[in-house]
C-alpha positions in Angstrom: -25.3 -12.1 -28.6 -25.7 -8.4 -28.1 -23.3 -7.3 -25.4 -25.0 -5.4 -22.5 -23.6 -2.1 -21.5 -21.2 -2.3 -18.6 -23.4 0.0 -16.4 -26.5 -2.1 -17.1 -24.7 -5.4 -16.4 -23.4 -4.1 -13.1 -26.9 -2.9 -12.1 -28.3 -6.3 -12.9 -25.5 -8.0 -10.9 -26.2 -5.7 -8.0 -29.9 -6.5 -8.1 -29.2 -10.2 -8.2 -26.8 -10.0 -5.3 -29.2 -8.0 -3.2 -32.1 -10.5 -4.0 -29.8 -13.4 -3.2 -28.8 -11.9 0.2 -32.3 -11.0 1.1 -33.6 -14.4 0.3 -30.8 -16.2 2.1 -31.3 -14.0 5.2 -35.0 -14.4 5.5 -36.8 -16.4 2.8 -40.3 -15.4 2.0 -42.6 -15.6 -1.0 -41.6 -12.0 -1.8 -37.9 -12.7 -1.6 -38.3 -15.8 -3.7 -40.1 -14.0 -6.5 -37.5 -11.2 -6.4 -34.7 -13.7 -6.6 -36.4 -15.5 -9.5 -37.0 -12.2 -11.3 -33.4 -11.1 -10.8 -32.0 -14.5 -11.9 -34.2 -14.4 -15.0 -33.0 -10.9 -15.9 -29.3 -11.9 -15.3 -29.8 -14.9 -17.6 -31.4 -12.9 -20.3 -28.8 -10.1 -20.3 -26.0 -12.6 -20.5 -27.6 -15.2 -22.8 -27.2 -18.0 -20.2 -29.6 -20.7 -19.1 -28.5 -21.0 -15.4 -27.5 -18.5 -12.7 -24.1 -20.1 -12.5 -23.5 -19.8 -16.2 -24.8 -16.2 -16.2 -22.5 -15.2 -13.4 -19.5 -16.8 -15.2 -20.5 -15.0 -18.4 -20.9 -11.7 -16.5 -17.4 -12.1 -15.0 -16.0 -12.7 -18.4 -17.8 -9.6 -19.8 -16.6 -7.4 -16.9 -13.0 -8.6 -17.6 -13.4 -7.6 -21.2 -14.7 -4.1 -20.2 -11.7 -3.7 -17.9 -9.3 -4.8 -20.6 -10.9 -2.3 -23.0 -10.6 0.5 -20.5 -6.9 -0.2 -19.9 -6.2 -0.2 -23.7 -8.0 3.1 -24.0 -6.0 4.6 -21.2 -2.8 3.3 -22.8 -3.8 4.9 -26.1 -4.4 8.2 -24.3 -1.0 8.1 -22.7 0.7 7.5 -26.0 -1.2 10.4 -27.6 -0.1 12.8 -24.9 
């Protein structure tokens, strides 16, 4: 699986969250389509088949990005 860029993953997660909230607050045909589209995009970017799996994968990826960032900061501290 090709890993998505952190910025892109966060944008897709934000889009999914917004669509989920809009649909839960006032479901319409438009909000349903927006949620389906956001869910599909999230599944594609994470390589998952369901929204639940996609969210779990996204959480794991974000944790990896955070771990990488802390390692990079440690390296910079050592170099100084």
